[in-house]
N, C-alpha and C positions, 0 to 999 in steps of 0.2 A: 504494500500500500504506500501511496505517496503521503509525505508529511505536508500539513498545511503551510502555506507561505507565511512568513512573519508579517505582522500588521504593518501597514504603510505608515511611515513616520509623518508627523505633522509638519505643516509649513513653518518656515522660519521667518520671524518678524524681527527686524533690526531697526532701531531708531538712530538716525544720523544727526549729530549735533552740528549746527551751522550758525554762524553769526549773521547779523543783519547785513553787514558788508559783503559776506559771501553770497547772500541771496540777491543783493543788488548788482554786484559785479560778475557773479558766477565763479565757480571754483571746482576743483577736483578733490574728492575726499576718498581716503582709503578706509574701507569698512572690513573689520575682522569679525568673524562669527564662527560658531561651532556647528558642525553638521554631522549627521549619522551616515555611515557608509556600510553597505553590505559587504561582507568578506567574500573571498573566492569560493568558499563552500556553499554560498547562497543562504546560509542560515545565521551566521554570527554577524552582529552589528557592532561596529566600533565608532568612536567619536573622534573627529579630527578637527583641527583649526584650519579655516580657509579664509581667504580675503579676496576682495574685488575692489575695483575703483568705481566710484559713482560720481557722475558729473552733475553739479548743481547749476542749472541754467539760470541766467539773469531773469528775474521776474517770476521765478517758480514759486507757487504758493507754499506756505509753511506746512500744510497738511498733505502735500503731494505724496502719493503712494507709487512706488516703482516695483514692478514684478520682473524678476530676472529668471528666465527659463534655464533650467539645467544647473543652477548654482546652489540649490537647496539640498534636502535629504535625498 
């Protein structure tokens, strides 16, 4: 019999701190986060630290939500 697949990990929410000047002029921010990765055996899950660069565009609203495909769990 086949074993059931492990449950799908939840989405990752990261809050990026930016100053008023960065919202006005635009900037590039490095975001560090932890994500869960499935091991080679397909059953074990380990946690690793990952990072990505996020661009704050001039005039971007404070509550802007960015979704990055393939960067999460």
